[in-house]
PDB file of N, CA, C and O in Angstrom:
ATOM      1  N   UNK A   1       0.815  -1.202   0.000  1.00  0.00           N
ATOM      2  CA  UNK A   1       0.000   0.000   0.000  1.00  0.00           C
ATOM      3  C   UNK A   1       0.861   1.270   0.000  1.00  0.00           C
ATOM      4  O   UNK A   1       0.480   2.285  -0.582  1.00  0.00           O
ATOM      5  N   UNK A   2       2.016   1.203   0.652  1.00  0.00           N
ATOM      6  CA  UNK A   2       2.906   2.353   0.709  1.00  0.00           C
ATOM      7  C   UNK A   2       3.396   2.730  -0.681  1.00  0.00           C
ATOM      8  O   UNK A   2       3.529   3.914  -0.991  1.00  0.00           O
ATOM      9  N   UNK A   3       3.664   1.747  -1.513  1.00  0.00           N
ATOM     10  CA  UNK A   3       4.139   2.043  -2.864  1.00  0.00           C
ATOM     11  C   UNK A   3       3.047   2.724  -3.696  1.00  0.00           C
ATOM     12  O   UNK A   3       3.356   3.557  -4.548  1.00  0.00           O
ATOM     13  N   UNK A   4       1.795   2.386  -3.464  1.00  0.00           N
ATOM     14  CA  UNK A   4       0.682   3.031  -4.177  1.00  0.00           C
ATOM     15  C   UNK A   4       0.593   4.500  -3.772  1.00  0.00           C
ATOM     16  O   UNK A   4       0.423   5.380  -4.616  1.00  0.00           O
ATOM     17  N   UNK A   5       0.710   4.750  -2.481  1.00  0.00           N
ATOM     18  CA  UNK A   5       0.672   6.140  -1.986  1.00  0.00           C
ATOM     19  C   UNK A   5       1.831   6.946  -2.567  1.00  0.00           C
ATOM     20  O   UNK A   5       1.652   8.093  -2.976  1.00  0.00           O
ATOM     21  N   UNK A   6       3.003   6.349  -2.601  1.00  0.00           N
ATOM     22  CA  UNK A   6       4.176   7.031  -3.148  1.00  0.00           C
ATOM     23  C   UNK A   6       3.998   7.314  -4.636  1.00  0.00           C
ATOM     24  O   UNK A   6       4.379   8.383  -5.111  1.00  0.00           O
ATOM     25  N   UNK A   7       3.430   6.380  -5.365  1.00  0.00           N
ATOM     26  CA  UNK A   7       3.183   6.571  -6.797  1.00  0.00           C
ATOM     27  C   UNK A   7       2.172   7.694  -7.036  1.00  0.00           C
ATOM     28  O   UNK A   7       2.332   8.498  -7.955  1.00  0.00           O
ATOM     29  N   UNK A   8       1.139   7.740  -6.207  1.00  0.00           N
ATOM     30  CA  UNK A   8       0.123   8.790  -6.338  1.00  0.00           C
ATOM     31  C   UNK A   8       0.731  10.151  -6.019  1.00  0.00           C
ATOM     32  O   UNK A   8       0.456  11.128  -6.716  1.00  0.00           O
ATOM     33  N   UNK A   9       1.557  10.227  -4.971  1.00  0.00           N
ATOM     34  CA  UNK A   9       2.210  11.494  -4.629  1.00  0.00           C
ATOM     35  C   UNK A   9       3.094  11.983  -5.778  1.00  0.00           C
ATOM     36  O   UNK A   9       3.089  13.170  -6.105  1.00  0.00           O
ATOM     37  N   UNK A  10       3.843  11.081  -6.382  1.00  0.00           N
ATOM     38  CA  UNK A  10       4.699  11.455  -7.510  1.00  0.00           C
ATOM     39  C   UNK A  10       3.870  11.942  -8.695  1.00  0.00           C
ATOM     40  O   UNK A  10       4.229  12.924  -9.344  1.00  0.00           O
ATOM     41  N   UNK A  11       2.766  11.259  -8.975  1.00  0.00           N
ATOM     42  CA  UNK A  11       1.892  11.644 -10.089  1.00  0.00           C
ATOM     43  C   UNK A  11       1.269  13.022  -9.831  1.00  0.00           C
ATOM     44  O   UNK A  11       1.187  13.841 -10.746  1.00  0.00           O
ATOM     45  N   UNK A  12       0.834  13.280  -8.604  1.00  0.00           N
ATOM     46  CA  UNK A  12       0.253  14.586  -8.252  1.00  0.00           C
ATOM     47  C   UNK A  12       1.310  15.680  -8.381  1.00  0.00           C
ATOM     48  O   UNK A  12       1.021  16.750  -8.916  1.00  0.00           O
ATOM     49  N   UNK A  13       2.520  15.433  -7.905  1.00  0.00           N
ATOM     50  CA  UNK A  13       3.591  16.432  -8.001  1.00  0.00           C
ATOM     51  C   UNK A  13       3.925  16.731  -9.458  1.00  0.00           C
ATOM     52  O   UNK A  13       4.147  17.887  -9.818  1.00  0.00           O
ATOM     53  N   UNK A  14       3.961  15.700 -10.297  1.00  0.00           N
ATOM     54  CA  UNK A  14       4.239  15.887 -11.712  1.00  0.00           C
ATOM     55  C   UNK A  14       3.141  16.704 -12.391  1.00  0.00           C
ATOM     56  O   UNK A  14       3.437  17.603 -13.178  1.00  0.00           O
ATOM     57  N   UNK A  15       1.889  16.401 -12.096  1.00  0.00           N
ATOM     58  CA  UNK A  15       0.769  17.143 -12.682  1.00  0.00           C
ATOM     59  C   UNK A  15       0.746  18.588 -12.204  1.00  0.00           C
ATOM     60  O   UNK A  15       0.434  19.492 -12.980  1.00  0.00           O
ATOM     61  N   UNK A  16       1.073  18.815 -10.934  1.00  0.00           N
ATOM     62  CA  UNK A  16       1.114  20.175 -10.398  1.00  0.00           C
ATOM     63  C   UNK A  16       2.197  21.000 -11.095  1.00  0.00           C
ATOM     64  O   UNK A  16       1.963  22.153 -11.461  1.00  0.00           O
ATOM     65  N   UNK A  17       3.369  20.414 -11.277  1.00  0.00           N
ATOM     66  CA  UNK A  17       4.441  21.112 -11.986  1.00  0.00           C
ATOM     67  C   UNK A  17       4.070  21.398 -13.433  1.00  0.00           C
ATOM     68  O   UNK A  17       4.369  22.470 -13.959  1.00  0.00           O
ATOM     69  N   UNK A  18       3.418  20.439 -14.071  1.00  0.00           N
ATOM     70  CA  UNK A  18       2.985  20.606 -15.459  1.00  0.00           C
ATOM     71  C   UNK A  18       1.951  21.738 -15.568  1.00  0.00           C
ATOM     72  O   UNK A  18       2.031  22.577 -16.465  1.00  0.00           O
ATOM     73  N   UNK A  19       0.992  21.748 -14.651  1.00  0.00           N
ATOM     74  CA  UNK A  19      -0.030  22.801 -14.635  1.00  0.00           C
ATOM     75  C   UNK A  19       0.620  24.171 -14.417  1.00  0.00           C
ATOM     76  O   UNK A  19       0.294  25.126 -15.122  1.00  0.00           O
ATOM     77  N   UNK A  20       1.534  24.276 -13.448  1.00  0.00           N
ATOM     78  CA  UNK A  20       2.182  25.549 -13.152  1.00  0.00           C
ATOM     79  C   UNK A  20       2.993  26.039 -14.351  1.00  0.00           C
ATOM     80  O   UNK A  20       3.004  27.234 -14.647  1.00  0.00           O
ATOM     81  N   UNK A  21       3.663  25.132 -15.032  1.00  0.00           N
ATOM     82  CA  UNK A  21       4.447  25.511 -16.206  1.00  0.00           C
ATOM     83  C   UNK A  21       3.552  26.115 -17.287  1.00  0.00           C
ATOM     84  O   UNK A  21       3.877  27.165 -17.843  1.00  0.00           O
ATOM     85  N   UNK A  22       2.439  25.468 -17.586  1.00  0.00           N
ATOM     86  CA  UNK A  22       1.540  25.967 -18.631  1.00  0.00           C
ATOM     87  C   UNK A  22       0.809  27.243 -18.202  1.00  0.00           C
ATOM     88  O   UNK A  22       0.545  28.116 -19.028  1.00  0.00           O
ATOM     89  N   UNK A  23       0.487  27.347 -16.923  1.00  0.00           N
ATOM     90  CA  UNK A  23      -0.203  28.543 -16.435  1.00  0.00           C
ATOM     91  C   UNK A  23       0.712  29.762 -16.473  1.00  0.00           C
ATOM     92  O   UNK A  23       0.235  30.884 -16.648  1.00  0.00           O
ATOM     93  N   UNK A  24       2.018  29.561 -16.312  1.00  0.00           N
ATOM     94  CA  UNK A  24       2.960  30.671 -16.251  1.00  0.00           C
ATOM     95  C   UNK A  24       3.582  31.021 -17.593  1.00  0.00           C
ATOM     96  O   UNK A  24       4.406  31.933 -17.662  1.00  0.00           O
ATOM     97  N   UNK A  25       3.214  30.328 -18.656  1.00  0.00           N
ATOM     98  CA  UNK A  25       3.803  30.615 -19.962  1.00  0.00           C
ATOM     99  C   UNK A  25       3.520  32.037 -20.423  1.00  0.00           C
ATOM    100  O   UNK A  25       4.408  32.696 -20.965  1.00  0.00           O
ATOM    101  N   UNK A  26       2.300  32.519 -20.219  1.00  0.00           N
ATOM    102  CA  UNK A  26       1.914  33.851 -20.680  1.00  0.00           C
ATOM    103  C   UNK A  26       1.971  34.902 -19.577  1.00  0.00           C
ATOM    104  O   UNK A  26       1.608  36.056 -19.804  1.00  0.00           O
ATOM    105  N   UNK A  27       2.417  34.518 -18.400  1.00  0.00           N
ATOM    106  CA  UNK A  27       2.493  35.461 -17.279  1.00  0.00           C
ATOM    107  C   UNK A  27       3.612  36.465 -17.513  1.00  0.00           C
ATOM    108  O   UNK A  27       4.752  36.094 -17.794  1.00  0.00           O
ATOM    109  N   UNK A  28       3.267  37.746 -17.392  1.00  0.00           N
ATOM    110  CA  UNK A  28       4.260  38.812 -17.498  1.00  0.00           C
ATOM    111  C   UNK A  28       4.138  39.702 -16.283  1.00  0.00           C
ATOM    112  O   UNK A  28       3.045  40.152 -15.940  1.00  0.00           O
ATOM    113  N   UNK A  29       5.249  39.954 -15.639  1.00  0.00           N
ATOM    114  CA  UNK A  29       5.262  40.857 -14.493  1.00  0.00           C
ATOM    115  C   UNK A  29       5.252  42.279 -15.020  1.00  0.00           C
ATOM    116  O   UNK A  29       6.220  42.713 -15.644  1.00  0.00           O
ATOM    117  N   UNK A  30       4.179  43.005 -14.782  1.00  0.00           N
ATOM    118  CA  UNK A  30       4.051  44.367 -15.289  1.00  0.00           C
ATOM    119  C   UNK A  30       4.706  45.348 -14.329  1.00  0.00           C
ATOM    120  O   UNK A  30       4.528  45.260 -13.114  1.00  0.00           O
ATOM    121  N   UNK A  31       5.457  46.274 -14.884  1.00  0.00           N
ATOM    122  CA  UNK A  31       6.101  47.333 -14.119  1.00  0.00           C
ATOM    123  C   UNK A  31       5.665  48.667 -14.720  1.00  0.00           C
ATOM    124  O   UNK A  31       5.810  48.880 -15.924  1.00  0.00           O
ATOM    125  N   UNK A  32       5.139  49.556 -13.899  1.00  0.00           N
ATOM    126  CA  UNK A  32       4.664  50.845 -14.365  1.00  0.00           C
ATOM    127  C   UNK A  32       5.445  51.973 -13.708  1.00  0.00           C
ATOM    128  O   UNK A  32       5.895  51.855 -12.568  1.00  0.00           O
ATOM    129  N   UNK A  33       5.600  53.074 -14.449  1.00  0.00           N
ATOM    130  CA  UNK A  33       6.090  54.318 -13.854  1.00  0.00           C
ATOM    131  C   UNK A  33       4.987  55.367 -13.904  1.00  0.00           C
ATOM    132  O   UNK A  33       4.894  56.224 -13.025  1.00  0.00           O
ATOM    133  N   UNK A  34       4.173  55.296 -14.914  1.00  0.00           N
ATOM    134  CA  UNK A  34       3.001  56.142 -15.053  1.00  0.00           C
ATOM    135  C   UNK A  34       1.890  55.281 -15.613  1.00  0.00           C
ATOM    136  O   UNK A  34       2.158  54.262 -16.250  1.00  0.00           O
ATOM    137  N   UNK A  35       0.630  55.677 -15.385  1.00  0.00           N
ATOM    138  CA  UNK A  35      -0.451  54.804 -15.819  1.00  0.00           C
ATOM    139  C   UNK A  35      -1.738  55.583 -16.064  1.00  0.00           C
ATOM    140  O   UNK A  35      -1.887  56.733 -15.649  1.00  0.00           O
ATOM    141  N   UNK A  36      -2.649  54.924 -16.743  1.00  0.00           N
ATOM    142  CA  UNK A  36      -4.026  55.361 -16.893  1.00  0.00           C
ATOM    143  C   UNK A  36      -4.893  54.402 -16.102  1.00  0.00           C
ATOM    144  O   UNK A  36      -4.532  53.237 -15.934  1.00  0.00           O
ATOM    145  N   UNK A  37      -6.044  54.879 -15.607  1.00  0.00           N
ATOM    146  CA  UNK A  37      -6.981  54.020 -14.885  1.00  0.00           C
ATOM    147  C   UNK A  37      -8.084  53.614 -15.849  1.00  0.00           C
ATOM    148  O   UNK A  37      -8.722  54.476 -16.454  1.00  0.00           O
ATOM    149  N   UNK A  38      -8.319  52.312 -16.004  1.00  0.00           N
ATOM    150  CA  UNK A  38      -9.334  51.816 -16.932  1.00  0.00           C
ATOM    151  C   UNK A  38     -10.738  52.321 -16.588  1.00  0.00           C
ATOM    152  O   UNK A  38     -11.440  52.848 -17.451  1.00  0.00           O
ATOM    153  N   UNK A  39     -11.139  52.159 -15.338  1.00  0.00           N
ATOM    154  CA  UNK A  39     -12.526  52.433 -14.948  1.00  0.00           C
ATOM    155  C   UNK A  39     -12.930  53.877 -15.227  1.00  0.00           C
ATOM    156  O   UNK A  39     -14.041  54.135 -15.691  1.00  0.00           O
ATOM    157  N   UNK A  40     -12.048  54.801 -14.951  1.00  0.00           N
ATOM    158  CA  UNK A  40     -12.374  56.218 -15.132  1.00  0.00           C
ATOM    159  C   UNK A  40     -11.867  56.764 -16.455  1.00  0.00           C
ATOM    160  O   UNK A  40     -12.191  57.894 -16.820  1.00  0.00           O
ATOM    161  N   UNK A  41     -11.088  55.993 -17.169  1.00  0.00           N
ATOM    162  CA  UNK A  41     -10.445  56.438 -18.399  1.00  0.00           C
ATOM    163  C   UNK A  41      -9.762  57.784 -18.164  1.00  0.00           C
ATOM    164  O   UNK A  41      -9.904  58.725 -18.945  1.00  0.00           O
ATOM    165  N   UNK A  42      -9.023  57.838 -17.070  1.00  0.00           N
ATOM    166  CA  UNK A  42      -8.371  59.076 -16.659  1.00  0.00           C
ATOM    167  C   UNK A  42      -6.873  58.845 -16.532  1.00  0.00           C
ATOM    168  O   UNK A  42      -6.407  57.717 -16.375  1.00  0.00           O
ATOM    169  N   UNK A  43      -6.147  59.926 -16.602  1.00  0.00           N
ATOM    170  CA  UNK A  43      -4.710  59.819 -16.411  1.00  0.00           C
ATOM    171  C   UNK A  43      -3.998  60.779 -17.324  1.00  0.00           C
ATOM    172  O   UNK A  43      -4.666  61.541 -18.023  1.00  0.00           O
ATOM    173  N   UNK A  44      -2.742  60.792 -17.361  1.00  0.00           N
ATOM    174  CA  UNK A  44      -1.833  59.864 -16.684  1.00  0.00           C
ATOM    175  C   UNK A  44      -1.602  60.249 -15.226  1.00  0.00           C
ATOM    176  O   UNK A  44      -1.718  61.413 -14.844  1.00  0.00           O
ATOM    177  N   UNK A  45      -1.271  59.239 -14.424  1.00  0.00           N
ATOM    178  CA  UNK A  45      -0.999  59.435 -13.012  1.00  0.00           C
ATOM    179  C   UNK A  45       0.357  58.849 -12.654  1.00  0.00           C
ATOM    180  O   UNK A  45       0.828  57.896 -13.276  1.00  0.00           O
ATOM    181  N   UNK A  46       0.969  59.435 -11.645  1.00  0.00           N
ATOM    182  CA  UNK A  46       2.256  58.970 -11.129  1.00  0.00           C
ATOM    183  C   UNK A  46       2.029  57.759 -10.230  1.00  0.00           C
ATOM    184  O   UNK A  46       1.069  57.719  -9.461  1.00  0.00           O
ATOM    185  N   UNK A  47       2.922  56.767 -10.332  1.00  0.00           N
ATOM    186  CA  UNK A  47       2.922  55.636  -9.419  1.00  0.00           C
ATOM    187  C   UNK A  47       3.746  56.038  -8.201  1.00  0.00           C
ATOM    188  O   UNK A  47       4.896  56.455  -8.341  1.00  0.00           O
ATOM    189  N   UNK A  48       3.165  55.915  -7.007  1.00  0.00           N
ATOM    190  CA  UNK A  48       3.892  56.273  -5.795  1.00  0.00           C
ATOM    191  C   UNK A  48       4.605  55.078  -5.184  1.00  0.00           C
ATOM    192  O   UNK A  48       5.732  55.196  -4.703  1.00  0.00           O
ATOM    193  N   UNK A  49       3.933  53.915  -5.205  1.00  0.00           N
ATOM    194  CA  UNK A  49       4.508  52.759  -4.535  1.00  0.00           C
ATOM    195  C   UNK A  49       3.906  51.485  -5.124  1.00  0.00           C
ATOM    196  O   UNK A  49       2.749  51.476  -5.543  1.00  0.00           O
ATOM    197  N   UNK A  50       4.690  50.420  -5.155  1.00  0.00           N
ATOM    198  CA  UNK A  50       4.203  49.117  -5.579  1.00  0.00           C
ATOM    199  C   UNK A  50       3.945  48.278  -4.330  1.00  0.00           C
ATOM    200  O   UNK A  50       4.811  48.155  -3.464  1.00  0.00           O
ATOM    201  N   UNK A  51       2.749  47.705  -4.247  1.00  0.00           N
ATOM    202  CA  UNK A  51       2.388  46.860  -3.104  1.00  0.00           C
ATOM    203  C   UNK A  51       2.283  45.418  -3.582  1.00  0.00           C
ATOM    204  O   UNK A  51       1.255  45.030  -4.136  1.00  0.00           O
ATOM    205  N   UNK A  52       3.285  44.647  -3.386  1.00  0.00           N
ATOM    206  CA  UNK A  52       3.252  43.247  -3.816  1.00  0.00           C
ATOM    207  C   UNK A  52       3.383  43.139  -5.323  1.00  0.00           C
ATOM    208  O   UNK A  52       3.931  44.026  -5.978  1.00  0.00           O
ATOM    209  N   UNK A  53       2.867  42.023  -5.876  1.00  0.00           N
ATOM    210  CA  UNK A  53       3.009  41.748  -7.300  1.00  0.00           C
ATOM    211  C   UNK A  53       1.932  42.403  -8.156  1.00  0.00           C
ATOM    212  O   UNK A  53       2.137  42.603  -9.353  1.00  0.00           O
ATOM    213  N   UNK A  54       0.792  42.739  -7.564  1.00  0.00           N
ATOM    214  CA  UNK A  54      -0.303  43.184  -8.416  1.00  0.00           C
ATOM    215  C   UNK A  54      -1.051  44.408  -7.908  1.00  0.00           C
ATOM    216  O   UNK A  54      -2.194  44.619  -8.313  1.00  0.00           O
ATOM    217  N   UNK A  55      -0.472  45.209  -7.059  1.00  0.00           N
ATOM    218  CA  UNK A  55      -1.162  46.398  -6.565  1.00  0.00           C
ATOM    219  C   UNK A  55      -0.223  47.597  -6.557  1.00  0.00           C
ATOM    220  O   UNK A  55       0.964  47.478  -6.252  1.00  0.00           O
ATOM    221  N   UNK A  56      -0.784  48.759  -6.903  1.00  0.00           N
ATOM    222  CA  UNK A  56      -0.017  50.002  -6.941  1.00  0.00           C
ATOM    223  C   UNK A  56      -0.764  51.098  -6.202  1.00  0.00           C
ATOM    224  O   UNK A  56      -1.994  51.133  -6.200  1.00  0.00           O
ATOM    225  N   UNK A  57      -0.007  51.994  -5.572  1.00  0.00           N
ATOM    226  CA  UNK A  57      -0.559  53.214  -4.984  1.00  0.00           C
ATOM    227  C   UNK A  57      -0.353  54.309  -6.021  1.00  0.00           C
ATOM    228  O   UNK A  57       0.768  54.552  -6.467  1.00  0.00           O
ATOM    229  N   UNK A  58      -1.449  54.971  -6.404  1.00  0.00           N
ATOM    230  CA  UNK A  58      -1.438  55.965  -7.464  1.00  0.00           C
ATOM    231  C   UNK A  58      -1.607  57.356  -6.865  1.00  0.00           C
ATOM    232  O   UNK A  58      -2.334  57.532  -5.888  1.00  0.00           O
ATOM    233  N   UNK A  59      -0.936  58.336  -7.450  1.00  0.00           N
ATOM    234  CA  UNK A  59      -1.058  59.734  -7.029  1.00  0.00           C
ATOM    235  C   UNK A  59      -2.284  60.341  -7.719  1.00  0.00           C
ATOM    236  O   UNK A  59      -2.178  60.903  -8.809  1.00  0.00           O
ATOM    237  N   UNK A  60      -3.441  60.220  -7.073  1.00  0.00           N
ATOM    238  CA  UNK A  60      -4.691  60.755  -7.625  1.00  0.00           C
ATOM    239  C   UNK A  60      -4.949  62.159  -7.096  1.00  0.00           C
ATOM    240  O   UNK A  60      -4.499  62.501  -6.002  1.00  0.00           O
ATOM    241  N   UNK A  61      -5.668  62.971  -7.859  1.00  0.00           N
ATOM    242  CA  UNK A  61      -6.072  64.287  -7.348  1.00  0.00           C
ATOM    243  C   UNK A  61      -7.020  64.126  -6.155  1.00  0.00           C
ATOM    244  O   UNK A  61      -7.699  63.107  -6.037  1.00  0.00           O
ATOM    245  N   UNK A  62      -7.065  65.102  -5.298  1.00  0.00           N
ATOM    246  CA  UNK A  62      -7.929  65.044  -4.117  1.00  0.00           C
ATOM    247  C   UNK A  62      -9.411  65.050  -4.481  1.00  0.00           C
ATOM    248  O   UNK A  62     -10.245  64.657  -3.666  1.00  0.00           O
ATOM    249  N   UNK A  63      -9.748  65.489  -5.688  1.00  0.00           N
ATOM    250  CA  UNK A  63     -11.153  65.509  -6.101  1.00  0.00           C
ATOM    251  C   UNK A  63     -11.681  64.109  -6.401  1.00  0.00           C
ATOM    252  O   UNK A  63     -12.895  63.910  -6.454  1.00  0.00           O
ATOM    253  N   UNK A  64     -10.798  63.145  -6.595  1.00  0.00           N
ATOM    254  CA  UNK A  64     -11.225  61.758  -6.805  1.00  0.00           C
ATOM    255  C   UNK A  64     -11.549  61.156  -5.446  1.00  0.00           C
ATOM    256  O   UNK A  64     -10.700  61.133  -4.554  1.00  0.00           O
ATOM    257  N   UNK A  65     -12.739  60.683  -5.291  1.00  0.00           N
ATOM    258  CA  UNK A  65     -13.158  60.130  -4.001  1.00  0.00           C
ATOM    259  C   UNK A  65     -13.098  58.603  -4.036  1.00  0.00           C
ATOM    260  O   UNK A  65     -14.026  57.927  -3.589  1.00  0.00           O
ATOM    261  N   UNK A  66     -12.011  58.072  -4.564  1.00  0.00           N
ATOM    262  CA  UNK A  66     -11.814  56.628  -4.621  1.00  0.00           C
ATOM    263  C   UNK A  66     -10.480  56.286  -3.977  1.00  0.00           C
ATOM    264  O   UNK A  66      -9.657  57.166  -3.727  1.00  0.00           O
ATOM    265  N   UNK A  67     -10.275  55.022  -3.714  1.00  0.00           N
ATOM    266  CA  UNK A  67      -9.035  54.554  -3.103  1.00  0.00           C
ATOM    267  C   UNK A  67      -7.852  54.833  -4.025  1.00  0.00           C
ATOM    268  O   UNK A  67      -8.000  54.856  -5.247  1.00  0.00           O
ATOM    269  N   UNK A  68      -6.704  55.041  -3.445  1.00  0.00           N
ATOM    270  CA  UNK A  68      -5.485  55.303  -4.196  1.00  0.00           C
ATOM    271  C   UNK A  68      -4.767  54.009  -4.568  1.00  0.00           C
ATOM    272  O   UNK A  68      -3.739  54.046  -5.245  1.00  0.00           O
ATOM    273  N   UNK A  69      -5.300  52.855  -4.129  1.00  0.00           N
ATOM    274  CA  UNK A  69      -4.687  51.556  -4.396  1.00  0.00           C
ATOM    275  C   UNK A  69      -5.448  50.866  -5.527  1.00  0.00           C
ATOM    276  O   UNK A  69      -6.671  50.737  -5.479  1.00  0.00           O
ATOM    277  N   UNK A  70      -4.702  50.422  -6.551  1.00  0.00           N
ATOM    278  CA  UNK A  70      -5.311  49.781  -7.711  1.00  0.00           C
ATOM    279  C   UNK A  70      -4.629  48.467  -8.040  1.00  0.00           C
ATOM    280  O   UNK A  70      -3.423  48.310  -7.851  1.00  0.00           O
ATOM    281  N   UNK A  71      -5.417  47.527  -8.533  1.00  0.00           N
ATOM    282  CA  UNK A  71      -4.891  46.270  -9.046  1.00  0.00           C
ATOM    283  C   UNK A  71      -4.246  46.537 -10.391  1.00  0.00           C
ATOM    284  O   UNK A  71      -4.677  47.427 -11.124  1.00  0.00           O
ATOM    285  N   UNK A  72      -3.219  45.775 -10.719  1.00  0.00           N
ATOM    286  CA  UNK A  72      -2.486  45.961 -11.968  1.00  0.00           C
ATOM    287  C   UNK A  72      -3.396  45.767 -13.179  1.00  0.00           C
ATOM    288  O   UNK A  72      -3.141  46.355 -14.231  1.00  0.00           O
ATOM    289  N   UNK A  73      -4.440  44.966 -13.060  1.00  0.00           N
ATOM    290  CA  UNK A  73      -5.367  44.736 -14.172  1.00  0.00           C
ATOM    291  C   UNK A  73      -6.208  45.968 -14.495  1.00  0.00           C
ATOM    292  O   UNK A  73      -6.761  46.071 -15.590  1.00  0.00           O
ATOM    293  N   UNK A  74      -6.309  46.907 -13.547  1.00  0.00           N
ATOM    294  CA  UNK A  74      -7.102  48.118 -13.758  1.00  0.00           C
ATOM    295  C   UNK A  74      -6.270  49.266 -14.316  1.00  0.00           C
ATOM    296  O   UNK A  74      -6.777  50.378 -14.457  1.00  0.00           O
ATOM    297  N   UNK A  75      -5.020  49.021 -14.631  1.00  0.00           N
ATOM    298  CA  UNK A  75      -4.116  50.072 -15.083  1.00  0.00           C
ATOM    299  C   UNK A  75      -3.588  49.784 -16.485  1.00  0.00           C
ATOM    300  O   UNK A  75      -3.449  48.631 -16.892  1.00  0.00           O
ATOM    301  N   UNK A  76      -3.300  50.855 -17.206  1.00  0.00           N
ATOM    302  CA  UNK A  76      -2.655  50.765 -18.507  1.00  0.00           C
ATOM    303  C   UNK A  76      -1.394  51.617 -18.440  1.00  0.00           C
ATOM    304  O   UNK A  76      -1.408  52.724 -17.902  1.00  0.00           O
ATOM    305  N   UNK A  77      -0.308  51.093 -18.988  1.00  0.00           N
ATOM    306  CA  UNK A  77       0.961  51.801 -18.923  1.00  0.00           C
ATOM    307  C   UNK A  77       0.909  53.107 -19.705  1.00  0.00           C
ATOM    308  O   UNK A  77       0.340  53.172 -20.795  1.00  0.00           O
ATOM    309  N   UNK A  78       1.511  54.146 -19.131  1.00  0.00           N
ATOM    310  CA  UNK A  78       1.633  55.441 -19.781  1.00  0.00           C
ATOM    311  C   UNK A  78       3.063  55.591 -20.253  1.00  0.00           C
ATOM    312  O   UNK A  78       4.004  55.418 -19.479  1.00  0.00           O
ATOM    313  N   UNK A  79       3.223  55.911 -21.516  1.00  0.00           N
ATOM    314  CA  UNK A  79       4.565  56.122 -22.076  1.00  0.00           C
ATOM    315  C   UNK A  79       4.698  57.597 -22.420  1.00  0.00           C
ATOM    316  O   UNK A  79       4.116  58.074 -23.394  1.00  0.00           O
ATOM    317  N   UNK A  80       5.449  58.295 -21.633  1.00  0.00           N
ATOM    318  CA  UNK A  80       5.634  59.726 -21.838  1.00  0.00           C
ATOM    319  C   UNK A  80       6.327  60.325 -20.635  1.00  0.00           C
ATOM    320  O   UNK A  80       6.898  59.602 -19.820  1.00  0.00           O
ATOM    321  N   UNK A  81       6.282  61.647 -20.516  1.00  0.00           N
ATOM    322  CA  UNK A  81       6.926  62.350 -19.415  1.00  0.00           C
ATOM    323  C   UNK A  81       6.138  62.138 -18.127  1.00  0.00           C
ATOM    324  O   UNK A  81       4.921  62.323 -18.094  1.00  0.00           O
ATOM    325  N   UNK A  82       6.836  61.753 -17.080  1.00  0.00           N
ATOM    326  CA  UNK A  82       6.216  61.540 -15.773  1.00  0.00           C
ATOM    327  C   UNK A  82       6.426  62.795 -14.930  1.00  0.00           C
ATOM    328  O   UNK A  82       7.549  63.276 -14.782  1.00  0.00           O
ATOM    329  N   UNK A  83       5.336  63.312 -14.384  1.00  0.00           N
ATOM    330  CA  UNK A  83       5.394  64.516 -13.568  1.00  0.00           C
ATOM    331  C   UNK A  83       5.687  64.148 -12.118  1.00  0.00           C
ATOM    332  O   UNK A  83       5.402  63.020 -11.717  1.00  0.00           O
ATOM    333  N   UNK A  84       6.244  65.053 -11.317  1.00  0.00           N
ATOM    334  CA  UNK A  84       6.508  64.740  -9.913  1.00  0.00           C
ATOM    335  C   UNK A  84       5.201  64.529  -9.144  1.00  0.00           C
ATOM    336  O   UNK A  84       4.188  65.140  -9.486  1.00  0.00           O
ATOM    337  N   UNK A  85       5.203  63.671  -8.107  1.00  0.00           N
ATOM    338  CA  UNK A  85       3.974  63.406  -7.351  1.00  0.00           C
ATOM    339  C   UNK A  85       3.499  64.630  -6.582  1.00  0.00           C
ATOM    340  O   UNK A  85       4.297  65.482  -6.189  1.00  0.00           O
ATOM    341  N   UNK A  86       2.183  64.705  -6.374  1.00  0.00           N
ATOM    342  CA  UNK A  86       1.579  65.821  -5.625  1.00  0.00           C
ATOM    343  C   UNK A  86       1.711  65.619  -4.121  1.00  0.00           C
ATOM    344  O   UNK A  86       1.789  66.589  -3.367  1.00  0.00           O
ATOM    345  N   UNK A  87       1.736  64.364  -3.685  1.00  0.00           N
ATOM    346  CA  UNK A  87       1.877  64.091  -2.270  1.00  0.00           C
ATOM    347  C   UNK A  87       2.560  62.745  -2.100  1.00  0.00           C
ATOM    348  O   UNK A  87       2.606  61.949  -3.037  1.00  0.00           O
ATOM    349  N   UNK A  88       3.081  62.490  -0.935  1.00  0.00           N
ATOM    350  CA  UNK A  88       3.719  61.208  -0.629  1.00  0.00           C
ATOM    351  C   UNK A  88       2.960  60.538   0.491  1.00  0.00           C
ATOM    352  O   UNK A  88       2.516  61.191   1.435  1.00  0.00           O
ATOM    353  N   UNK A  89       2.810  59.204   0.379  1.00  0.00           N
ATOM    354  CA  UNK A  89       2.128  58.462   1.437  1.00  0.00           C
ATOM    355  C   UNK A  89       3.088  57.585   2.166  1.00  0.00           C
ATOM    356  O   UNK A  89       2.696  56.880   3.096  1.00  0.00           O
TER     357      UNK A  89
END
């Protein structure tokens, strides 16, 4: 019975590695210096800080009554001159 358990563990480990390999083929780590916000179609905004792999703190105007933290999927890279931030957090 021990050999069956060992065989199953090896098969699960192999399938997990195979799944991770295929899932990560198209994965790209996005790095932004300036960005546009998808939801508001506004920008460009300065990136103040990166929080983990998929969240950024954005320098938004005070008139925006939304959180300053955005998921990377909600941002589009801005290619151009980056202005200095209005405030630091």
